[in-house]
C-alpha positions in Angstrom: 97.9 105.5 115.7 101.1 104.2 117.4 102.4 103.0 114.1 101.7 106.4 112.5 103.5 108.1 115.4 106.4 105.7 115.2 106.7 106.3 111.4 106.5 110.1 112.0 109.2 109.9 114.6 111.4 107.8 112.4 111.0 110.2 109.6 111.9 113.2 111.8 115.0 111.5 113.1 116.0 110.5 109.5 115.6 114.1 108.4 117.8 115.3 111.3 120.4 112.7 110.4 120.4 113.9 106.7 121.0 117.4 107.7 123.8 116.5 110.1 125.6 114.1 108.0 125.1 115.2 104.3 126.2 118.6 102.9 123.6 118.8 100.1 120.5 119.1 102.3 122.3 121.7 104.3 123.1 123.5 101.1 119.4 123.5 100.3 118.9 125.5 103.4 121.7 127.9 102.9 122.8 127.8 99.1 125.0 130.8 99.4 127.1 129.1 102.2 128.2 126.5 99.5 128.8 129.0 96.7 125.6 128.5 94.9 123.3 131.3 93.5 119.7 131.3 92.5 118.9 130.7 88.8 115.2 130.1 89.1 112.7 129.4 91.9 113.8 125.8 92.3 117.4 125.8 90.8 120.6 127.0 92.4 123.8 126.7 90.5 127.5 127.2 91.0 128.3 130.9 91.1 130.9 130.5 88.3 128.5 128.9 85.9 128.2 131.1 82.7 124.9 132.4 81.7 124.6 130.4 78.5 125.2 127.2 80.5 122.6 128.2 83.1 120.0 128.8 80.3 120.8 125.4 78.7 120.3 123.7 82.1 117.0 125.6 82.7 115.8 124.3 79.3 116.9 120.7 80.2 115.0 120.9 83.4 111.9 122.0 81.6 112.3 119.2 79.1 112.8 116.6 82.0 109.7 117.9 83.9 107.6 117.6 80.8 108.8 114.0 80.3 108.1 113.1 83.8 104.6 114.7 83.7 103.8 112.7 80.5 104.2 109.5 82.5 103.4 110.4 86.1 101.5 113.7 86.0 102.8 117.0 87.3 105.6 116.9 90.0 104.2 118.3 93.2 105.8 119.4 96.4 108.9 121.6 97.3 111.9 120.9 95.1 115.4 122.4 95.2 118.0 121.4 92.5 121.6 122.2 93.3 123.9 122.2 90.3 127.7 122.0 90.1 129.8 122.6 87.0 133.1 121.8 88.6 134.4 118.9 90.6 135.3 121.2 93.5 131.7 122.4 93.8 130.5 118.8 93.7 132.9 117.9 96.5 131.7 120.7 98.7 128.1 119.3 98.2 129.3 115.8 99.2 129.7 114.3 95.7 131.5 111.0 95.6 131.2 110.1 91.9 127.5 109.7 91.3 126.1 111.9 88.5 123.2 112.9 90.7 121.5 112.1 94.0 117.9 112.8 95.2 117.3 113.3 98.9 113.5 113.3 99.5 110.9 112.9 102.3 107.5 112.8 100.8 106.8 116.1 98.9 110.1 117.7 100.0 113.1 117.0 97.8 116.7 118.1 97.1 118.5 116.9 94.0 122.3 117.3 93.8 123.7 117.4 90.4 127.4 116.8 89.6 128.9 118.0 86.4 128.1 114.6 84.8 124.4 115.0 85.8 123.7 118.0 83.7 121.7 116.3 81.1 118.1 115.8 80.4 118.2 112.0 80.8 119.8 112.2 84.3 117.4 115.1 85.3 114.4 113.0 84.1 115.6 110.0 86.1 116.0 112.2 89.3 112.7 114.0 88.8 111.0 110.7 88.5 112.2 109.9 92.0 110.9 113.2 93.2 107.5 112.5 91.6 107.2 109.0 92.9 108.1 109.9 96.4 105.8 112.8 96.5 103.0 110.7 95.3 103.8 108.1 98.1 104.1 110.6 100.7 106.1 110.3 103.9 104.1 107.3 105.2 104.5 105.4 101.9 108.3 106.1 101.8 108.8 105.0 105.4 106.7 101.9 104.8 109.0 101.1 101.8 106.2 100.6 99.3 108.6 100.9 96.5 111.9 98.9 97.1 115.0 100.4 95.8 115.2 98.2 92.7 111.6 99.2 91.7 112.2 102.9 92.4 115.4 102.8 90.2 113.8 100.7 87.5 110.8 103.0 87.1 113.3 106.0 86.9 115.2 104.3 84.1 112.0 103.5 82.2 110.6 107.0 82.6 114.0 108.7 81.6 114.2 106.3 78.7 117.8 105.9 79.3 119.5 104.3 76.3 122.4 103.0 78.4 120.0 100.6 80.2 117.1 100.2 77.7 117.0 98.9 74.2 114.7 100.4 71.6 111.2 99.0 71.3 108.4 98.4 73.9 107.7 96.2 76.8 110.1 93.4 77.6 111.9 93.9 74.2 113.6 96.8 75.9 115.5 94.6 78.3 119.2 94.8 77.9 120.1 92.4 80.9 118.4 89.7 82.7 117.7 90.6 86.4 119.3 88.6 89.0 116.9 86.6 91.3 117.5 89.0 94.3 117.7 92.7 93.7 118.6 95.4 96.4 115.6 96.3 98.4 117.0 99.2 100.5 118.7 102.4 99.2 121.8 101.5 101.2 122.1 98.1 99.5 121.4 99.7 96.1 124.1 102.4 96.4 126.6 99.8 97.5 126.0 97.6 94.5 125.4 100.4 91.9 128.9 101.7 92.8 130.4 98.5 91.6 127.9 97.3 88.9 126.3 99.9 86.6 124.4 97.2 84.8 122.2 96.8 88.0 120.1 99.7 86.5 119.4 97.7 83.4 118.5 94.7 85.6 116.0 96.9 87.7 114.4 98.2 84.7 114.0 94.8 83.1 112.5 93.5 86.4 110.1 96.4 86.6 109.1 95.9 82.9 108.5 92.2 83.8 106.5 93.1 86.9 104.4 95.7 85.0 103.7 93.0 82.2 102.2 90.8 84.9 100.4 93.4 86.9 98.4 95.9 84.7 101.2 98.2 83.8 101.1 101.6 85.2 97.7 100.9 86.8 99.5 98.3 89.0 102.3 100.8 89.8 99.7 103.3 91.0 98.1 100.7 93.2 101.5 99.9 94.8 102.3 103.7 95.3 98.8 104.2 96.9 99.4 101.2 99.3 96.5 99.0 97.6 99.0 96.3 96.3 102.4 94.9 97.4 105.2 94.8 95.0 107.5 91.6 94.6 110.0 90.9 91.8 108.7 88.8 88.8 108.3 85.2 89.7 110.5 84.2 86.8 113.4 86.6 86.5 114.5 84.8 83.2 111.4 85.7 81.4 112.7 89.0 80.2 115.7 87.3 78.7 113.5 85.0 76.6 111.4 88.0 75.5 114.4 90.1 74.5 115.5 90.3 70.9 
């Protein structure tokens, strides 16, 4: 009981910190305050975004949700997508170069999309985070059941991102051998990813290796539900030998 109370208090304090420090979560509470208008029940866009671009984005979101659902099932929870088409809008929402960022606490999620993030691949990547975090719930997130490298690796796999995955299946998809130690925390991940974009390819490869050794998606669900602990593959060079 004490552990649950501590986790709950930690989550509440983290949520307060997010609202205090980051514009995007505040924009989710007051979209109009940041120049955003409603496009759908879950999507707010920059007011100046033309109607054809809004319709294109809505279609891309639908395609991304369908892709995530095929891998993980329907996304549950409360979601708000905040989409910018200009750099000025992105800066107002706290953008610092990332194509997109997901802020989530269990089933509640806010996804900030920069002009570079308005694509089906990026949307699928972010909605994978949303689905995984909703499935883990606040307790699973606070317990760090999915380290950052696994969270990101799964998002790359589900989004089928050709920048970081080769064609094929299984370990043949690896483009880059994962380093022995990958970032465990979101903070460490963001710091490294800002300098080395290939870290996404490494994370995807490490996750493919882990899944090959641990019953694939069945093993992933066991981790998410707290029935199994996830560690990087014992031999990080194995994906390199299996790659074409």
